[in-house]
mmCIF file of the N, C-alpha and C atoms, coordinates in Angstrom:
data_MODEL
# 
_entry.id   MODEL 
# 
loop_
_atom_site.group_PDB 
_atom_site.id 
_atom_site.type_symbol 
_atom_site.label_atom_id 
_atom_site.label_alt_id 
_atom_site.label_comp_id 
_atom_site.label_asym_id 
_atom_site.label_entity_id 
_atom_site.label_seq_id 
_atom_site.pdbx_PDB_ins_code 
_atom_site.Cartn_x 
_atom_site.Cartn_y 
_atom_site.Cartn_z 
_atom_site.occupancy 
_atom_site.B_iso_or_equiv 
_atom_site.pdbx_formal_charge 
_atom_site.auth_seq_id 
_atom_site.auth_comp_id 
_atom_site.auth_asym_id 
_atom_site.auth_atom_id 
_atom_site.pdbx_PDB_model_num 
ATOM 1   N N  . MET A 1 1  ? 115.335 72.151 1.415   1.00 0.00 ? 1  MET A N  1 
ATOM 2   C CA . MET A 1 1  ? 116.109 73.316 1.216   1.00 0.00 ? 1  MET A CA 1 
ATOM 3   C C  . MET A 1 1  ? 115.721 74.393 2.248   1.00 0.00 ? 1  MET A C  1 
ATOM 4   N N  . THR A 1 2  ? 116.656 74.948 2.926   1.00 0.00 ? 2  THR A N  1 
ATOM 5   C CA . THR A 1 2  ? 116.435 75.986 3.948   1.00 0.00 ? 2  THR A CA 1 
ATOM 6   C C  . THR A 1 2  ? 116.087 77.279 3.294   1.00 0.00 ? 2  THR A C  1 
ATOM 7   N N  . PRO A 1 3  ? 115.481 78.204 4.006   1.00 0.00 ? 3  PRO A N  1 
ATOM 8   C CA . PRO A 1 3  ? 115.237 79.557 3.488   1.00 0.00 ? 3  PRO A CA 1 
ATOM 9   C C  . PRO A 1 3  ? 116.510 80.284 3.016   1.00 0.00 ? 3  PRO A C  1 
ATOM 10  N N  . GLU A 1 4  ? 117.583 80.032 3.791   1.00 0.00 ? 4  GLU A N  1 
ATOM 11  C CA . GLU A 1 4  ? 118.857 80.613 3.433   1.00 0.00 ? 4  GLU A CA 1 
ATOM 12  C C  . GLU A 1 4  ? 119.381 80.070 2.066   1.00 0.00 ? 4  GLU A C  1 
ATOM 13  N N  . GLU A 1 5  ? 119.268 78.770 1.926   1.00 0.00 ? 5  GLU A N  1 
ATOM 14  C CA . GLU A 1 5  ? 119.659 78.177 0.681   1.00 0.00 ? 5  GLU A CA 1 
ATOM 15  C C  . GLU A 1 5  ? 118.841 78.686 -0.518  1.00 0.00 ? 5  GLU A C  1 
ATOM 16  N N  . ARG A 1 6  ? 117.521 78.864 -0.337  1.00 0.00 ? 6  ARG A N  1 
ATOM 17  C CA . ARG A 1 6  ? 116.666 79.363 -1.399  1.00 0.00 ? 6  ARG A CA 1 
ATOM 18  C C  . ARG A 1 6  ? 117.016 80.709 -1.885  1.00 0.00 ? 6  ARG A C  1 
ATOM 19  N N  . GLU A 1 7  ? 117.535 81.584 -0.943  1.00 0.00 ? 7  GLU A N  1 
ATOM 20  C CA . GLU A 1 7  ? 117.930 82.917 -1.275  1.00 0.00 ? 7  GLU A CA 1 
ATOM 21  C C  . GLU A 1 7  ? 119.158 82.918 -2.164  1.00 0.00 ? 7  GLU A C  1 
ATOM 22  N N  . GLN A 1 8  ? 119.986 81.910 -2.038  1.00 0.00 ? 8  GLN A N  1 
ATOM 23  C CA . GLN A 1 8  ? 121.243 81.901 -2.804  1.00 0.00 ? 8  GLN A CA 1 
ATOM 24  C C  . GLN A 1 8  ? 121.023 81.251 -4.194  1.00 0.00 ? 8  GLN A C  1 
ATOM 25  N N  . VAL A 1 9  ? 119.945 80.649 -4.479  1.00 0.00 ? 9  VAL A N  1 
ATOM 26  C CA . VAL A 1 9  ? 119.691 80.030 -5.777  1.00 0.00 ? 9  VAL A CA 1 
ATOM 27  C C  . VAL A 1 9  ? 119.261 81.198 -6.782  1.00 0.00 ? 9  VAL A C  1 
ATOM 28  N N  . PRO A 1 10 ? 120.018 81.381 -7.834  1.00 0.00 ? 10 PRO A N  1 
ATOM 29  C CA . PRO A 1 10 ? 119.642 82.420 -8.764  1.00 0.00 ? 10 PRO A CA 1 
ATOM 30  C C  . PRO A 1 10 ? 118.410 82.139 -9.553  1.00 0.00 ? 10 PRO A C  1 
ATOM 31  N N  . ASP A 1 11 ? 117.607 83.136 -9.921  1.00 0.00 ? 11 ASP A N  1 
ATOM 32  C CA . ASP A 1 11 ? 116.455 82.990 -10.713 1.00 0.00 ? 11 ASP A CA 1 
ATOM 33  C C  . ASP A 1 11 ? 117.006 82.804 -12.148 1.00 0.00 ? 11 ASP A C  1 
ATOM 34  N N  . GLU A 1 12 ? 116.770 81.683 -12.723 1.00 0.00 ? 12 GLU A N  1 
ATOM 35  C CA . GLU A 1 12 ? 117.324 81.428 -14.089 1.00 0.00 ? 12 GLU A CA 1 
ATOM 36  C C  . GLU A 1 12 ? 116.396 81.965 -15.240 1.00 0.00 ? 12 GLU A C  1 
ATOM 37  N N  . GLY A 1 13 ? 115.155 82.207 -14.933 1.00 0.00 ? 13 GLY A N  1 
ATOM 38  C CA . GLY A 1 13 ? 114.253 82.753 -15.951 1.00 0.00 ? 13 GLY A CA 1 
ATOM 39  C C  . GLY A 1 13 ? 114.222 81.827 -17.162 1.00 0.00 ? 13 GLY A C  1 
ATOM 40  N N  . GLY A 1 14 ? 114.051 82.461 -18.343 1.00 0.00 ? 14 GLY A N  1 
ATOM 41  C CA . GLY A 1 14 ? 114.076 81.577 -19.535 1.00 0.00 ? 14 GLY A CA 1 
ATOM 42  C C  . GLY A 1 14 ? 112.654 81.532 -20.194 1.00 0.00 ? 14 GLY A C  1 
ATOM 43  N N  . ASP A 1 15 ? 112.561 80.648 -21.137 1.00 0.00 ? 15 ASP A N  1 
ATOM 44  C CA . ASP A 1 15 ? 111.324 80.547 -21.888 1.00 0.00 ? 15 ASP A CA 1 
ATOM 45  C C  . ASP A 1 15 ? 110.275 79.750 -21.135 1.00 0.00 ? 15 ASP A C  1 
ATOM 46  N N  . PRO A 1 16 ? 109.029 79.912 -21.513 1.00 0.00 ? 16 PRO A N  1 
ATOM 47  C CA . PRO A 1 16 ? 107.940 79.053 -20.867 1.00 0.00 ? 16 PRO A CA 1 
ATOM 48  C C  . PRO A 1 16 ? 108.227 77.549 -21.159 1.00 0.00 ? 16 PRO A C  1 
ATOM 49  N N  . ALA A 1 17 ? 107.738 76.756 -20.337 1.00 0.00 ? 17 ALA A N  1 
ATOM 50  C CA . ALA A 1 17 ? 107.950 75.294 -20.473 1.00 0.00 ? 17 ALA A CA 1 
ATOM 51  C C  . ALA A 1 17 ? 107.373 74.703 -21.719 1.00 0.00 ? 17 ALA A C  1 
ATOM 52  N N  . CYS A 1 18 ? 106.222 75.285 -22.152 1.00 0.00 ? 18 CYS A N  1 
ATOM 53  C CA . CYS A 1 18 ? 105.561 74.726 -23.284 1.00 0.00 ? 18 CYS A CA 1 
ATOM 54  C C  . CYS A 1 18 ? 105.004 75.774 -24.244 1.00 0.00 ? 18 CYS A C  1 
ATOM 55  N N  . TRP A 1 19 ? 105.480 75.864 -25.455 1.00 0.00 ? 19 TRP A N  1 
ATOM 56  C CA . TRP A 1 19 ? 105.023 76.723 -26.419 1.00 0.00 ? 19 TRP A CA 1 
ATOM 57  C C  . TRP A 1 19 ? 104.267 75.934 -27.514 1.00 0.00 ? 19 TRP A C  1 
ATOM 58  N N  . LEU A 1 20 ? 103.862 74.745 -27.193 1.00 0.00 ? 20 LEU A N  1 
ATOM 59  C CA . LEU A 1 20 ? 103.219 73.847 -28.172 1.00 0.00 ? 20 LEU A CA 1 
ATOM 60  C C  . LEU A 1 20 ? 101.998 74.544 -28.850 1.00 0.00 ? 20 LEU A C  1 
ATOM 61  N N  . ALA A 1 21 ? 101.246 75.254 -28.049 1.00 0.00 ? 21 ALA A N  1 
ATOM 62  C CA . ALA A 1 21 ? 100.060 75.958 -28.656 1.00 0.00 ? 21 ALA A CA 1 
ATOM 63  C C  . ALA A 1 21 ? 100.435 76.902 -29.730 1.00 0.00 ? 21 ALA A C  1 
ATOM 64  N N  . ARG A 1 22 ? 101.688 77.385 -29.717 1.00 0.00 ? 22 ARG A N  1 
ATOM 65  C CA . ARG A 1 22 ? 102.126 78.429 -30.718 1.00 0.00 ? 22 ARG A CA 1 
ATOM 66  C C  . ARG A 1 22 ? 102.678 77.768 -32.026 1.00 0.00 ? 22 ARG A C  1 
ATOM 67  N N  . VAL A 1 23 ? 102.899 76.428 -32.038 1.00 0.00 ? 23 VAL A N  1 
ATOM 68  C CA . VAL A 1 23 ? 103.405 75.761 -33.165 1.00 0.00 ? 23 VAL A CA 1 
ATOM 69  C C  . VAL A 1 23 ? 102.337 75.551 -34.270 1.00 0.00 ? 23 VAL A C  1 
ATOM 70  N N  . CYS A 1 24 ? 102.604 75.979 -35.502 1.00 0.00 ? 24 CYS A N  1 
ATOM 71  C CA . CYS A 1 24 ? 101.641 75.783 -36.565 1.00 0.00 ? 24 CYS A CA 1 
ATOM 72  C C  . CYS A 1 24 ? 101.592 74.332 -36.911 1.00 0.00 ? 24 CYS A C  1 
ATOM 73  N N  . PRO A 1 25 ? 100.415 73.767 -36.977 1.00 0.00 ? 25 PRO A N  1 
ATOM 74  C CA . PRO A 1 25 ? 100.326 72.307 -37.327 1.00 0.00 ? 25 PRO A CA 1 
ATOM 75  C C  . PRO A 1 25 ? 100.627 72.013 -38.876 1.00 0.00 ? 25 PRO A C  1 
ATOM 76  N N  . GLU A 1 26 ? 100.581 73.020 -39.620 1.00 0.00 ? 26 GLU A N  1 
ATOM 77  C CA . GLU A 1 26 ? 100.796 72.852 -41.105 1.00 0.00 ? 26 GLU A CA 1 
ATOM 78  C C  . GLU A 1 26 ? 102.306 72.945 -41.424 1.00 0.00 ? 26 GLU A C  1 
ATOM 79  N N  . CYS A 1 27 ? 103.055 73.993 -40.915 1.00 0.00 ? 27 CYS A N  1 
ATOM 80  C CA . CYS A 1 27 ? 104.400 74.191 -41.333 1.00 0.00 ? 27 CYS A CA 1 
ATOM 81  C C  . CYS A 1 27 ? 105.421 74.175 -40.163 1.00 0.00 ? 27 CYS A C  1 
ATOM 82  N N  . GLY A 1 28 ? 104.966 74.169 -38.925 1.00 0.00 ? 28 GLY A N  1 
ATOM 83  C CA . GLY A 1 28 ? 105.903 74.094 -37.812 1.00 0.00 ? 28 GLY A CA 1 
ATOM 84  C C  . GLY A 1 28 ? 106.459 75.391 -37.281 1.00 0.00 ? 28 GLY A C  1 
ATOM 85  N N  . LEU A 1 29 ? 106.079 76.465 -37.880 1.00 0.00 ? 29 LEU A N  1 
ATOM 86  C CA . LEU A 1 29 ? 106.586 77.717 -37.427 1.00 0.00 ? 29 LEU A CA 1 
ATOM 87  C C  . LEU A 1 29 ? 105.958 78.077 -35.993 1.00 0.00 ? 29 LEU A C  1 
ATOM 88  N N  . VAL A 1 30 ? 106.827 78.601 -35.066 1.00 0.00 ? 30 VAL A N  1 
ATOM 89  C CA . VAL A 1 30 ? 106.370 79.064 -33.762 1.00 0.00 ? 30 VAL A CA 1 
ATOM 90  C C  . VAL A 1 30 ? 105.900 80.462 -33.894 1.00 0.00 ? 30 VAL A C  1 
ATOM 91  N N  . ALA A 1 31 ? 104.649 80.701 -33.591 1.00 0.00 ? 31 ALA A N  1 
ATOM 92  C CA . ALA A 1 31 ? 104.051 82.055 -33.583 1.00 0.00 ? 31 ALA A CA 1 
ATOM 93  C C  . ALA A 1 31 ? 104.697 82.947 -32.572 1.00 0.00 ? 31 ALA A C  1 
ATOM 94  N N  . ASP A 1 32 ? 104.633 84.259 -32.814 1.00 0.00 ? 32 ASP A N  1 
ATOM 95  C CA . ASP A 1 32 ? 105.232 85.212 -31.887 1.00 0.00 ? 32 ASP A CA 1 
ATOM 96  C C  . ASP A 1 32 ? 104.284 85.518 -30.713 1.00 0.00 ? 32 ASP A C  1 
ATOM 97  N N  . VAL A 1 33 ? 103.008 85.152 -30.797 1.00 0.00 ? 33 VAL A N  1 
ATOM 98  C CA . VAL A 1 33 ? 102.031 85.442 -29.734 1.00 0.00 ? 33 VAL A CA 1 
ATOM 99  C C  . VAL A 1 33 ? 101.172 84.159 -29.517 1.00 0.00 ? 33 VAL A C  1 
ATOM 100 N N  . ASP A 1 34 ? 100.531 84.104 -28.380 1.00 0.00 ? 34 ASP A N  1 
ATOM 101 C CA . ASP A 1 34 ? 99.640  83.003 -28.113 1.00 0.00 ? 34 ASP A CA 1 
ATOM 102 C C  . ASP A 1 34 ? 98.450  83.063 -29.005 1.00 0.00 ? 34 ASP A C  1 
ATOM 103 N N  . PRO A 1 35 ? 97.841  81.861 -29.336 1.00 0.00 ? 35 PRO A N  1 
ATOM 104 C CA . PRO A 1 35 ? 96.646  81.835 -30.041 1.00 0.00 ? 35 PRO A CA 1 
ATOM 105 C C  . PRO A 1 35 ? 95.481  82.504 -29.324 1.00 0.00 ? 35 PRO A C  1 
ATOM 106 N N  . PRO A 1 36 ? 94.502  82.951 -30.042 1.00 0.00 ? 36 PRO A N  1 
ATOM 107 C CA . PRO A 1 36 ? 94.211  82.799 -31.431 1.00 0.00 ? 36 PRO A CA 1 
ATOM 108 C C  . PRO A 1 36 ? 95.080  83.762 -32.305 1.00 0.00 ? 36 PRO A C  1 
ATOM 109 N N  . THR A 1 37 ? 95.678  83.279 -33.377 1.00 0.00 ? 37 THR A N  1 
ATOM 110 C CA . THR A 1 37 ? 96.446  84.061 -34.292 1.00 0.00 ? 37 THR A CA 1 
ATOM 111 C C  . THR A 1 37 ? 96.557  83.329 -35.648 1.00 0.00 ? 37 THR A C  1 
ATOM 112 N N  . VAL A 1 38 ? 97.216  83.923 -36.562 1.00 0.00 ? 38 VAL A N  1 
ATOM 113 C CA . VAL A 1 38 ? 97.377  83.375 -37.885 1.00 0.00 ? 38 VAL A CA 1 
ATOM 114 C C  . VAL A 1 38 ? 98.892  83.122 -38.105 1.00 0.00 ? 38 VAL A C  1 
ATOM 115 N N  . CYS A 1 39 ? 99.294  82.012 -38.643 1.00 0.00 ? 39 CYS A N  1 
ATOM 116 C CA . CYS A 1 39 ? 100.632 81.682 -38.932 1.00 0.00 ? 39 CYS A CA 1 
ATOM 117 C C  . CYS A 1 39 ? 101.202 82.670 -39.927 1.00 0.00 ? 39 CYS A C  1 
ATOM 118 N N  . GLN A 1 40 ? 102.334 83.273 -39.615 1.00 0.00 ? 40 GLN A N  1 
ATOM 119 C CA . GLN A 1 40 ? 102.939 84.313 -40.518 1.00 0.00 ? 40 GLN A CA 1 
ATOM 120 C C  . GLN A 1 40 ? 103.507 83.645 -41.791 1.00 0.00 ? 40 GLN A C  1 
ATOM 121 N N  . ARG A 1 41 ? 103.816 82.323 -41.783 1.00 0.00 ? 41 ARG A N  1 
ATOM 122 C CA . ARG A 1 41 ? 104.400 81.655 -42.904 1.00 0.00 ? 41 ARG A CA 1 
ATOM 123 C C  . ARG A 1 41 ? 103.369 81.195 -43.879 1.00 0.00 ? 41 ARG A C  1 
ATOM 124 N N  . CYS A 1 42 ? 102.341 80.419 -43.333 1.00 0.00 ? 42 CYS A N  1 
ATOM 125 C CA . CYS A 1 42 ? 101.436 79.759 -44.231 1.00 0.00 ? 42 CYS A CA 1 
ATOM 126 C C  . CYS A 1 42 ? 99.993  80.212 -44.200 1.00 0.00 ? 42 CYS A C  1 
ATOM 127 N N  . GLY A 1 43 ? 99.641  81.053 -43.193 1.00 0.00 ? 43 GLY A N  1 
ATOM 128 C CA . GLY A 1 43 ? 98.352  81.596 -43.083 1.00 0.00 ? 43 GLY A CA 1 
ATOM 129 C C  . GLY A 1 43 ? 97.347  80.691 -42.270 1.00 0.00 ? 43 GLY A C  1 
ATOM 130 N N  . THR A 1 44 ? 97.778  79.523 -41.717 1.00 0.00 ? 44 THR A N  1 
ATOM 131 C CA . THR A 1 44 ? 96.930  78.715 -41.012 1.00 0.00 ? 44 THR A CA 1 
ATOM 132 C C  . THR A 1 44 ? 96.425  79.387 -39.719 1.00 0.00 ? 44 THR A C  1 
ATOM 133 N N  . ARG A 1 45 ? 95.163  79.311 -39.477 1.00 0.00 ? 45 ARG A N  1 
ATOM 134 C CA . ARG A 1 45 ? 94.614  79.862 -38.230 1.00 0.00 ? 45 ARG A CA 1 
ATOM 135 C C  . ARG A 1 45 ? 94.953  78.967 -37.072 1.00 0.00 ? 45 ARG A C  1 
ATOM 136 N N  . LEU A 1 46 ? 95.598  79.532 -36.028 1.00 0.00 ? 46 LEU A N  1 
ATOM 137 C CA . LEU A 1 46 ? 95.964  78.875 -34.807 1.00 0.00 ? 46 LEU A CA 1 
ATOM 138 C C  . LEU A 1 46 ? 94.963  79.209 -33.686 1.00 0.00 ? 46 LEU A C  1 
ATOM 139 N N  . GLU A 1 47 ? 94.250  78.290 -33.204 1.00 0.00 ? 47 GLU A N  1 
ATOM 140 C CA . GLU A 1 47 ? 93.142  78.502 -32.245 1.00 0.00 ? 47 GLU A CA 1 
ATOM 141 C C  . GLU A 1 47 ? 93.633  77.977 -30.830 1.00 0.00 ? 47 GLU A C  1 
ATOM 142 N N  . THR A 1 48 ? 93.175  78.535 -29.811 1.00 0.00 ? 48 THR A N  1 
ATOM 143 C CA . THR A 1 48 ? 93.475  78.090 -28.496 1.00 0.00 ? 48 THR A CA 1 
ATOM 144 C C  . THR A 1 48 ? 92.975  76.632 -28.306 1.00 0.00 ? 48 THR A C  1 
ATOM 145 N N  . GLY A 1 49 ? 93.941  75.771 -27.870 1.00 0.00 ? 49 GLY A N  1 
ATOM 146 C CA . GLY A 1 49 ? 93.560  74.331 -27.627 1.00 0.00 ? 49 GLY A CA 1 
ATOM 147 C C  . GLY A 1 49 ? 93.792  73.478 -28.875 1.00 0.00 ? 49 GLY A C  1 
ATOM 148 N N  . ASP A 1 50 ? 94.254  73.955 -30.023 1.00 0.00 ? 50 ASP A N  1 
ATOM 149 C CA . ASP A 1 50 ? 94.449  73.100 -31.158 1.00 0.00 ? 50 ASP A CA 1 
ATOM 150 C C  . ASP A 1 50 ? 95.419  72.053 -30.927 1.00 0.00 ? 50 ASP A C  1 
ATOM 151 N N  . GLN A 1 51 ? 96.508  72.245 -30.161 1.00 0.00 ? 51 GLN A N  1 
ATOM 152 C CA . GLN A 1 51 ? 97.568  71.306 -30.083 1.00 0.00 ? 51 GLN A CA 1 
ATOM 153 C C  . GLN A 1 51 ? 97.432  70.337 -28.844 1.00 0.00 ? 51 GLN A C  1 
ATOM 154 N N  . GLY A 1 52 ? 96.551  70.610 -27.950 1.00 0.00 ? 52 GLY A N  1 
ATOM 155 C CA . GLY A 1 52 ? 96.656  69.861 -26.779 1.00 0.00 ? 52 GLY A CA 1 
ATOM 156 C C  . GLY A 1 52 ? 95.320  69.286 -26.285 1.00 0.00 ? 52 GLY A C  1 
# 
């Protein structure tokens, strides 16, 4: 792709590729913030690295 072609490609933005660390292993709710946090639905503690 040439520099001119790159300038014409719109920035699509969107969600991060992987929010797996935010998914509660107990109930499946996606947390509003990155771990460490507590699931708003069931109270399970979400720690960094739990899912992967």
